[in-house]
C-alpha positions, 0 to 999 in steps of 0.5 A: 748970280745963281740961286744960293743953296746953302745960305737961302736967307742971304741975298746979294743986297744983304751981303753988300751991307757987310764990309769986305773985312766982315765978308772975308771973316765969315768965309774964314769962319767956314774954312776954320770950321772945315779945318776942325772937321778935318781933324775929326775925320768927318769928310762929308762935313768938311766938304759942306764947309768948303761949299759954304765958303765957296758960296760966300766967296762967290757972293763977295766976288760978285759984289766987289767992284774993284778989279784988282781986289776981284782978281785976288779973290779969284786967285784965292778961289783957285787955291780953295778949289785945289784944297777942296779937291784934296778934301781939305787935308792940309794947308787950311791955316795958310789959306785962312791967313791969305784970305784975311790978309786981303783986307786990313779990317779982317787982318787986324781982327785975326792978329 
């Protein structure tokens, strides 16, 4: 795992203590932040929110032991990367829904 740039006080060991549902909700929080920044037209901050989400997502992928779940997280990462390259201009609501649907706990928290 590479050295964290945006979450300097976070370690893999600390991230493991959070359940997958909480991990996904924290990633979703960054994406929600990006969605709000898109509406304000602050492109640089939108990209920073995406980068924070990527960092948390990569941590989640790194600590996930189940191959099927890791596969789905990697597929989600591809969708997130596509949205990032498009400057997060659209589809963030759908991305958040897809992300939280990967775990019962996070899904229940947002429904």
